[in-house]
C-alpha positions as CSV (number, residue, x, y, z in Angstrom):
1,M,131.2,153.3,140.7
2,P,134.4,155.0,139.8
3,Q,133.0,157.3,136.8
4,I,136.0,156.6,134.4
5,G,133.3,156.6,131.0
6,L,132.2,159.4,128.8
7,V,130.0,162.1,129.6
8,S,127.2,161.2,127.1
9,A,124.9,164.5,128.0
10,V,125.5,166.9,130.9
11,N,123.5,170.8,131.1
12,L,124.0,172.0,134.7
13,R,123.4,175.1,136.5
14,V,126.6,176.8,137.6
15,Q,128.0,180.0,138.3
16,G,125.8,182.5,136.4
17,N,123.2,180.4,135.0
18,S,125.7,178.7,132.8
19,A,124.7,175.0,131.4
20,Y,128.5,172.9,130.8
21,L,129.5,169.8,129.5
22,W,131.7,167.6,131.7
23,S,134.1,165.3,131.1
24,S,133.6,162.2,133.6
25,R,137.5,161.6,133.2
26,S,137.8,164.1,135.9
27,S,134.3,163.7,138.3
28,L,131.8,166.5,137.2
29,G,133.6,168.8,138.3
30,T,136.0,170.7,140.7
31,E,135.0,172.8,143.8
32,S,137.1,175.9,143.9
33,Q,137.3,177.7,147.2
34,D,134.8,180.0,147.1
35,G,132.7,176.8,146.4
36,H,131.8,177.8,143.1
37,L,132.2,175.0,139.9
38,Q,135.6,176.0,138.0
39,R,134.9,175.9,134.5
40,N,137.9,175.1,133.0
41,L,136.3,171.5,131.4
42,L,135.6,169.8,128.1
43,C,132.8,170.3,125.8
44,F,132.1,168.4,122.7
45,G,129.8,168.0,120.2
46,S,131.5,163.8,119.4
47,S,134.9,162.6,120.6
48,D,137.4,162.5,117.8
49,S,136.9,158.3,117.2
50,M,133.6,159.7,115.8
51,G,135.9,161.8,113.2
52,H,135.7,164.9,114.4
53,K,138.0,167.3,117.1
54,L,137.2,168.1,120.9
55,R,136.9,171.5,121.1
56,I,138.0,173.1,123.8
57,R,136.0,176.1,124.7
58,T,136.9,179.1,126.4
59,P,134.7,180.7,129.2
60,S,134.0,183.8,127.1
61,A,133.3,181.2,124.3
62,M,131.2,179.5,125.6
63,T,128.8,181.9,127.9
64,R,127.9,183.6,124.5
65,R,127.0,180.6,122.4
66,L,125.2,179.2,125.7
67,T,123.3,182.7,126.3
68,K,121.6,181.9,122.6
69,D,121.1,178.2,122.5
70,F,121.4,176.5,125.8
71,N,118.3,176.6,128.4
72,P,120.1,175.3,131.9
73,L,118.6,171.4,133.3
74,K,119.6,168.5,135.7
75,V,120.0,165.9,134.0
76,V,123.8,164.6,134.6
77,C,124.2,161.4,132.4
78,I,127.3,159.5,132.9
79,D,128.6,156.4,130.8
80,Y,130.4,153.5,133.6
81,P,133.4,151.7,132.6
82,R,133.6,148.3,130.8
83,P,132.3,145.9,133.2
84,E,134.5,142.6,134.1
85,L,133.1,140.4,131.3
86,D,136.3,138.7,130.7
87,N,136.1,135.9,133.3
88,T,132.8,134.5,132.7
89,V,132.8,131.2,131.6
90,N,130.8,132.1,128.2
91,Y,132.9,134.6,127.3
92,L,136.3,132.6,128.0
93,E,133.9,129.8,125.9
94,A,132.9,132.7,123.1
95,A,136.6,133.4,122.9
96,L,138.2,129.9,122.4
97,L,135.2,129.5,119.1
98,S,136.9,132.9,118.3
99,S,140.7,131.4,118.8
100,S,139.6,128.4,116.7
101,F,139.1,130.6,113.4
102,R,142.7,132.4,113.6
103,T,145.0,129.3,114.7
104,S,143.2,126.4,112.7
105,S,145.3,124.9,109.6
106,R,146.3,127.2,106.8
107,P,144.0,126.7,104.1
108,T,146.2,124.8,101.2
109,K,143.5,126.2,99.0
110,P,141.3,129.2,100.6
111,L,137.7,128.5,99.3
112,E,135.7,130.8,97.8
113,I,132.3,131.4,100.3
114,V,129.2,133.3,99.2
115,I,127.3,134.4,101.6
116,A,123.6,136.4,100.8
117,G,123.2,138.8,103.8
118,A,125.4,141.3,105.3
119,G,123.8,141.4,108.9
120,L,125.7,140.2,111.3
121,G,125.0,136.4,111.0
122,G,126.4,137.4,107.7
123,L,129.0,139.8,108.5
124,S,129.8,136.9,111.5
125,T,130.2,134.3,108.8
126,A,132.4,136.5,106.9
127,K,134.4,137.5,109.3
128,Y,135.4,133.7,110.8
129,L,135.7,132.4,107.9
130,A,138.4,135.0,106.3
131,D,139.8,134.8,109.8
132,A,140.1,131.2,109.1
133,G,142.0,131.9,105.7
134,H,139.4,131.6,103.3
135,K,137.9,134.1,100.9
136,P,133.8,135.3,101.3
137,I,132.1,137.2,98.8
138,L,129.5,138.7,101.2
139,L,126.5,140.5,99.3
140,E,123.4,142.3,100.5
141,A,120.5,143.0,98.6
142,R,120.1,146.7,99.9
143,D,122.9,149.7,99.7
144,V,123.3,149.5,103.7
145,L,124.6,147.1,105.6
146,G,123.4,145.7,109.0
147,G,120.2,143.4,107.9
148,K,118.1,144.5,111.6
149,V,120.4,146.5,112.5
150,A,120.7,148.8,109.6
151,A,120.0,152.9,109.6
152,W,119.7,156.4,107.1
153,K,120.6,159.4,107.5
154,D,118.2,161.9,106.6
155,D,118.8,165.2,104.9
156,D,119.5,166.9,108.4
157,G,121.6,164.4,108.8
158,D,120.8,162.6,111.7
159,W,120.0,159.3,111.8
160,Y,117.1,157.2,111.9
161,E,117.7,153.1,112.9
162,T,115.4,150.0,112.6
163,G,115.7,148.7,115.9
164,L,116.9,150.1,119.6
165,H,119.8,147.8,120.0
166,I,120.8,146.9,123.2
167,F,124.3,145.4,124.3
168,F,124.2,143.3,127.1
169,G,127.1,141.6,129.3
170,A,125.1,138.9,129.1
171,Y,126.5,138.9,124.9
172,P,129.9,136.9,125.1
173,N,129.7,136.4,121.3
174,M,129.5,139.8,120.6
175,Q,131.7,141.3,123.4
176,N,134.2,139.0,121.9
177,L,134.1,140.4,118.3
178,F,134.2,144.2,120.1
179,G,137.3,143.3,121.7
180,E,138.6,141.4,118.5
181,L,138.2,144.7,116.0
182,G,139.3,146.6,119.0
183,I,136.5,149.2,118.8
184,N,135.0,148.0,122.6
185,D,135.5,151.8,123.6
186,R,132.2,152.4,121.4
187,L,129.8,150.5,123.9
188,Q,128.7,153.3,126.2
189,W,128.1,151.0,129.5
190,K,125.0,152.3,131.7
191,E,123.9,152.0,135.9
192,H,123.2,148.8,136.4
193,S,119.4,149.2,136.9
194,M,116.3,148.2,134.8
195,I,113.7,150.9,134.6
196,F,109.8,150.0,134.6
197,A,106.9,152.8,133.7
198,M,103.9,152.7,136.3
199,P,101.0,152.9,134.0
200,N,98.2,154.1,137.1
201,K,101.5,156.7,138.4
202,P,102.0,158.6,134.7
203,G,105.3,160.4,134.8
204,E,106.9,157.8,137.4
205,F,109.4,154.9,136.7
206,S,110.0,151.5,139.6
207,R,113.4,150.6,139.1
208,F,115.4,146.8,139.6
209,D,118.9,148.2,140.8
210,F,121.7,145.8,141.2
211,P,124.0,146.3,144.0
212,E,127.9,146.5,142.6
213,A,128.9,144.1,145.9
214,L,127.6,141.3,145.3
215,P,128.2,138.3,142.8
216,A,125.1,136.6,140.6
217,P,122.7,135.5,141.2
218,L,122.7,137.7,144.3
219,N,122.6,140.8,142.8
220,G,119.6,140.4,140.9
221,I,118.0,138.6,143.5
222,L,118.0,141.8,145.8
223,A,116.8,144.0,143.2
224,I,114.2,142.0,142.5
225,L,113.4,141.7,146.7
226,K,114.2,146.0,147.2
227,N,111.4,146.6,144.4
228,N,107.8,146.6,146.5
229,E,106.7,148.7,143.8
230,M,105.4,146.3,141.1
231,L,105.1,143.3,143.5
232,T,103.8,142.7,146.7
233,W,105.9,139.8,148.5
234,P,103.4,137.2,148.7
235,E,103.8,137.5,144.8
236,K,107.0,137.7,144.6
237,V,107.3,134.3,147.1
238,K,105.5,132.1,144.8
239,F,106.9,133.3,141.9
240,A,110.3,131.9,143.3
241,I,108.4,128.7,143.5
242,G,107.2,128.6,140.4
243,L,110.6,129.6,139.7
244,L,112.4,126.2,141.6
245,P,111.8,123.7,138.5
246,A,113.6,126.1,136.4
247,M,116.7,126.1,138.7
248,L,116.6,122.5,139.6
249,G,116.1,121.4,136.3
250,G,118.5,123.4,134.0
251,Q,119.2,123.5,130.7
252,S,116.8,120.3,129.6
253,Y,113.6,121.7,131.7
254,V,114.1,124.7,129.7
255,E,113.9,123.6,126.5
256,A,110.9,121.5,127.5
257,Q,109.1,124.3,128.7
258,D,108.8,125.3,124.9
259,G,105.5,123.9,124.5
260,L,104.0,126.5,126.9
261,S,103.4,130.1,126.4
262,V,104.6,132.0,129.0
263,K,101.0,133.1,130.7
264,D,100.2,129.0,130.7
265,W,103.2,128.3,132.4
266,M,103.0,131.4,134.6
267,R,99.3,129.9,135.7
268,K,100.8,125.6,135.8
269,Q,103.6,126.8,137.9
270,G,100.5,128.7,140.5
271,V,102.8,132.8,139.7
272,P,99.4,135.2,140.2
273,D,98.6,136.6,136.8
274,R,99.9,140.1,138.5
275,V,103.5,139.0,138.5
276,T,102.6,138.9,134.5
277,D,100.9,141.5,133.7
278,E,103.1,144.0,136.1
279,V,106.6,142.6,135.0
280,F,106.6,139.8,131.7
281,I,103.7,141.6,129.6
282,A,107.4,144.1,129.3
283,M,110.0,141.3,128.8
284,S,107.6,139.7,126.2
285,K,108.2,142.5,124.6
286,A,111.5,143.6,124.7
287,L,112.6,140.3,123.8
288,N,110.2,139.4,121.2
289,F,107.7,141.8,120.1
290,I,105.3,139.7,121.2
291,N,102.7,139.2,124.1
292,P,103.1,136.5,126.9
293,D,100.0,135.1,125.5
294,E,102.1,134.1,122.6
295,L,105.6,133.8,123.8
296,S,107.6,130.7,124.4
297,M,108.6,130.4,127.9
298,Q,111.8,129.0,127.1
299,C,112.6,132.7,125.3
300,I,111.9,133.7,128.8
301,L,113.4,131.1,130.9
302,I,116.7,131.1,128.7
303,A,116.4,135.0,129.4
304,L,116.3,134.8,132.9
305,N,119.2,132.0,133.4
306,R,121.9,134.5,131.4
307,F,120.7,137.2,133.0
308,L,120.6,136.2,136.5
309,Q,123.4,133.5,136.5
310,E,126.4,136.4,135.2
311,K,127.1,139.5,137.9
312,H,126.9,141.7,135.0
313,G,124.5,139.5,132.7
314,S,121.8,142.4,132.4
315,K,123.6,145.3,132.3
316,M,123.2,147.4,128.9
317,A,124.8,149.2,126.9
318,F,124.4,151.8,123.9
319,L,126.5,151.9,120.6
320,D,127.8,155.0,120.8
321,G,126.8,155.9,116.9
322,N,125.1,154.1,113.9
323,P,125.2,150.9,113.2
324,P,126.5,151.0,110.1
325,E,129.4,152.5,110.4
326,R,130.0,152.3,114.3
327,L,129.7,148.6,114.2
328,C,129.4,146.8,110.3
329,M,132.1,149.0,108.8
330,P,135.0,148.0,111.2
331,I,133.7,144.1,110.5
332,V,133.4,145.0,106.9
333,E,137.5,146.4,107.0
334,H,138.6,143.4,108.9
335,I,137.0,140.8,105.8
336,E,138.7,143.3,103.1
337,S,141.8,143.0,104.9
338,K,142.4,139.7,104.6
339,G,141.3,139.3,101.1
340,G,137.5,138.7,101.4
341,Q,135.0,140.6,99.9
342,V,132.0,142.7,100.1
343,R,129.1,144.0,97.9
344,L,125.9,145.9,98.3
345,N,123.4,146.2,95.6
346,S,123.1,142.8,94.9
347,R,119.6,141.3,95.0
348,I,119.6,137.3,94.7
349,K,117.3,136.6,92.3
350,K,117.1,132.9,92.2
351,I,119.4,130.0,93.5
352,E,120.4,128.7,90.3
353,L,121.1,124.0,90.8
354,N,123.5,122.1,90.1
355,E,121.6,118.1,88.9
356,D,122.6,117.2,92.1
357,G,120.5,120.0,93.7
358,S,123.3,121.4,95.4
359,V,124.0,124.7,94.1
360,K,125.8,126.0,91.3
361,C,125.6,130.1,91.6
362,F,123.3,132.4,92.8
363,I,121.8,134.5,90.0
364,L,121.5,138.6,91.0
365,N,118.7,141.3,89.8
366,N,120.1,142.3,87.1
367,G,121.3,139.3,85.4
368,S,124.7,138.1,86.8
369,T,125.8,135.2,88.4
370,I,127.8,134.6,91.4
371,K,129.5,131.3,91.5
372,G,131.8,129.8,94.6
373,D,133.0,127.0,96.2
374,A,130.7,127.2,99.1
375,F,127.1,129.0,99.7
376,V,125.2,130.8,102.7
377,F,122.7,132.1,102.5
378,A,122.5,134.6,106.0
379,T,119.4,136.6,105.4
380,P,115.6,136.4,107.9
381,V,114.2,133.0,107.8
382,D,110.7,135.1,105.2
383,I,113.5,136.0,102.8
384,F,115.2,132.2,102.7
385,K,112.0,130.5,102.3
386,L,111.0,133.1,99.3
387,L,113.4,132.1,97.2
388,L,114.5,128.2,98.6
389,P,114.4,125.6,95.2
390,E,111.1,123.9,94.0
391,E,113.1,120.3,94.3
392,W,114.6,121.3,98.4
393,K,111.0,122.1,99.3
394,E,110.0,118.1,100.4
395,I,113.0,118.1,102.2
396,P,112.0,117.9,106.1
397,Y,114.5,120.4,107.2
398,F,113.5,122.8,104.4
399,Q,110.0,122.0,105.3
400,K,110.4,123.0,109.2
401,L,110.8,126.6,108.3
402,E,107.3,126.8,107.3
403,K,106.8,127.3,111.2
404,L,109.3,129.8,111.3
405,V,108.0,133.5,110.8
406,G,109.2,136.6,111.2
407,V,107.7,139.4,113.7
408,P,106.8,142.6,112.5
409,V,108.2,145.8,114.7
410,I,107.9,149.2,114.3
411,N,110.7,151.7,115.0
412,V,109.6,155.0,115.9
413,H,112.2,158.4,116.4
414,I,110.8,161.5,117.2
415,W,112.3,164.8,117.6
416,F,111.0,167.4,119.9
417,D,111.9,170.9,120.5
418,R,112.9,171.2,123.8
419,K,115.0,168.9,126.4
420,L,112.1,166.5,128.3
421,K,113.1,165.6,131.9
422,N,111.7,162.6,132.8
423,T,113.7,160.7,131.4
424,S,116.9,158.9,131.7
425,D,120.5,157.6,130.1
426,N,119.1,153.3,130.2
427,L,116.9,151.9,128.4
428,L,113.7,152.6,129.2
429,F,110.6,149.8,129.9
430,S,107.3,151.4,128.4
431,R,104.7,148.9,130.3
432,S,102.1,150.7,127.5
433,P,100.0,148.5,125.6
434,L,101.7,149.8,122.6
435,L,104.6,150.5,122.9
436,S,107.7,148.0,124.4
437,V,110.6,150.3,125.7
438,Y,112.7,153.7,124.1
439,A,115.2,155.8,125.4
440,D,115.7,159.8,124.9
441,M,118.9,158.9,122.2
442,S,120.4,162.0,122.6
443,V,121.0,161.6,125.8
444,T,121.9,158.3,125.9
445,C,123.7,157.7,122.8
446,K,126.9,160.4,122.0
447,E,126.6,159.8,118.6
448,Y,123.0,161.3,118.5
449,Y,124.0,163.8,121.3
450,N,121.7,166.6,121.6
451,P,121.4,169.4,124.7
452,N,118.9,171.7,123.4
453,Q,115.9,169.0,122.0
454,S,115.3,165.7,123.0
455,M,114.8,162.7,120.2
456,L,113.3,160.0,121.4
457,E,113.6,156.0,119.5
458,L,110.9,154.0,120.7
459,V,109.9,149.9,119.9
460,F,106.4,150.3,118.8
461,A,104.6,146.2,120.0
462,P,103.0,144.1,119.9
463,A,102.6,145.7,115.7
464,E,101.0,143.3,113.8
465,E,97.9,145.6,113.7
466,W,98.9,149.0,113.1
467,I,102.0,147.7,110.6
468,N,99.9,148.6,107.1
469,R,98.5,151.8,108.9
470,S,99.8,155.4,107.9
471,D,103.3,157.3,109.3
472,S,101.0,159.7,111.1
473,E,98.7,157.7,112.3
474,I,101.4,155.5,114.3
475,I,102.8,159.1,115.7
476,D,99.4,159.6,116.8
477,A,99.0,156.7,118.8
478,T,102.2,157.1,119.7
479,M,101.7,160.8,121.4
480,K,98.7,159.5,123.3
481,E,100.9,156.9,124.8
482,L,104.1,159.7,126.4
483,A,101.7,161.6,127.6
484,K,101.5,159.2,130.1
485,L,104.5,159.0,130.6
486,F,105.3,162.9,129.9
487,P,102.1,163.4,131.8
488,D,104.1,167.6,132.9
489,E,106.5,167.4,128.7
490,I,104.0,166.0,126.5
491,S,100.7,166.0,125.9
492,A,99.0,164.4,122.3
493,D,97.9,167.8,120.8
494,Q,101.1,168.7,121.1
495,S,100.5,172.0,123.0
496,K,103.1,171.6,125.3
497,A,106.3,169.7,123.3
498,K,106.2,169.9,120.0
499,I,107.4,167.2,117.0
500,L,110.1,169.3,114.8
501,K,110.0,165.9,112.5
502,Y,109.9,162.2,113.1
503,H,110.8,158.9,110.9
504,V,109.1,155.4,111.6
505,V,110.5,152.6,109.9
506,K,108.1,149.8,109.7
507,T,110.2,146.1,109.6
508,P,107.2,143.8,108.3
509,R,108.9,140.3,108.9
510,S,111.3,141.1,111.6
511,V,113.2,138.2,114.3
512,Y,111.6,134.9,113.8
513,K,108.1,134.7,116.1
514,T,109.0,132.5,118.8
515,V,105.8,131.1,119.8
516,P,105.1,127.9,121.6
517,G,106.9,124.8,119.5
518,C,109.3,126.7,117.2
519,E,112.2,125.5,119.1
520,P,112.3,122.0,116.5
521,C,111.9,123.8,113.7
522,R,115.2,126.1,113.9
523,P,117.8,124.5,111.5
524,L,121.1,124.4,112.0
525,Q,123.7,125.8,110.1
526,R,125.3,122.8,107.9
527,S,122.3,122.1,105.3
528,P,121.6,118.4,104.3
529,I,122.3,119.9,100.7
530,E,126.5,119.6,100.3
531,G,128.1,122.9,99.9
532,F,124.9,124.9,101.5
533,Y,124.5,126.9,104.9
534,L,122.6,129.1,106.8
535,A,123.1,131.9,109.0
536,G,121.2,133.9,111.1
537,D,119.4,134.2,114.2
538,Y,116.5,132.1,113.8
539,T,119.2,129.5,112.7
540,K,120.5,126.9,116.2
541,Q,122.1,128.0,118.7
542,K,121.3,128.9,122.6
543,Y,121.2,132.7,122.3
544,L,117.8,134.5,122.2
545,A,116.3,135.8,118.8
546,S,119.3,138.4,119.1
547,M,122.1,139.8,117.9
548,E,124.4,138.0,120.1
549,G,122.3,135.1,118.3
550,A,123.0,136.4,114.5
551,V,127.0,136.8,115.6
552,L,127.1,133.0,117.1
553,S,125.1,131.6,114.5
554,G,127.2,133.7,112.2
555,K,130.4,131.7,113.8
556,L,129.0,128.0,113.9
557,C,128.2,128.4,110.1
558,A,132.4,129.9,109.9
559,Q,132.9,126.4,111.6
560,A,130.7,123.8,109.9
561,I,132.2,125.1,106.9
562,V,136.0,124.9,107.9
563,Q,134.9,121.6,109.6
564,D,134.0,120.5,105.6
565,Y,137.2,122.0,104.5
566,E,138.3,118.6,103.0
567,L,135.1,118.1,101.6
568,L,134.1,121.4,99.8
569,L,138.1,121.3,98.5
570,G,136.9,118.0,97.1
571,R,134.1,119.1,95.4
572,S,135.6,122.2,93.6
573,Q,138.4,119.9,92.8
574,K,136.3,117.8,90.8
575,K,133.9,120.7,89.2
576,L,137.4,121.8,87.7
577,A,138.3,118.6,86.5
578,E,134.7,117.6,85.0
579,A,134.7,121.4,83.4
580,S,138.1,120.7,81.4
581,V,137.0,117.9,79.9
582,V,134.7,119.2,78.4
């Protein structure tokens, strides 16, 4: 594949034992007549788009710094070009929905829509309502944007995040959003591979490499067939036969599997338990932070359908920096440019109702009230249930929410005193009992780049038994697992790589726990209460509890409000008339 992206991190041994960063725009260096690499290349801490200048270092200046700071490594990390996503059916469908807001009739009187929660669901709702000519007022309880993609900067200027966020090619609404905001270049696309650690071979990995030359699903099938380290040929055949009903039955079959866990479905289809243990424990934890005996099989089938039916569906990208600034702020700027508002530190204390049971206003913790023509709750389902008015609790639409419960998850960041070699410029599936996925963010992410030290970001899952334990206990357990992944570089007692610092971010209630029987409980975005709507990845949409699901839920919520415009306008005018009479 042509290397025309940006180098995330390169530290190579060249003449004089110096280490250099190379720009892949001109390949990985050029060879002179004497066979040595030329030194007229670029060294960067971050790009212009990150708000810092690209610095071109002279050989002498680089030598002085390298002699002091750099240790030669053989890690070459290259960002790949953006894949061709724009011609897929799902992408075009998502683009059509986006364009419907921009091309809809301009409202004679823009509605003021009050939205609770500035995660991706709330931001998406506000963005598309603003595109349709309305005036969203987005309220966020905390002082940071992003909800489940929030991040914070510590005293050293380093970022730590709520989760390890991966942007897949099979995320058409998310990919459209990046394009609409003009920030496609902020996604750092990686090699089309899925890389799994081998617990029985500490320090070794097994790969599923998707060939670029083949279309879907052939590229995925070949990736599976070529991997002989995780599954034997008989296991592959039995798994393929087990999947036949899903491939032949389509969406209706997939939805019908919601009543079975992954483990139960596999056994029912005659798929050996080892297939579940080798592949789907890792996949289940990555998708919903729980094990296959709890996860609904529908979740796995939806993911397989998305990843295998699109050529680049399973291709992954990392955001080039922290999500609040690099993703959320462009959405906020777009909303505000069209007359909308985004207010931080605006925590909702109560949903105040009218006599007819509709929403009168949101009451904030500081006692102020926020009124609007329509209201949206785009918080996690657990927060909404805490604020659910008593008058609504017997309505079936809201009663069903009781089964939707957020799953606990822990995100761990560890800064080490050296550059780890047994890693990759990609997402890695740990296949550990305690860890789900991880990445060396000092390599994969431009803003977090560090040529001297690694920062591992790891998802600690399942986390239910650990969420109330101390940070030090969690770090000790993580280090024991890392010693298996990096046997030559990390030991639990830190006699090898030493921890410089760490951050542990606990989310007691993250995405909803996708256990069997949940699907009928997911609510539509339009509630039975006139003028009240829901958004969030737990609401009804065809994607998983994911960033893509959150963005799509916001678009569907905005679509429902735009469709209800005449009704909402009439309600607003009636209220004004009644107020003037009083």
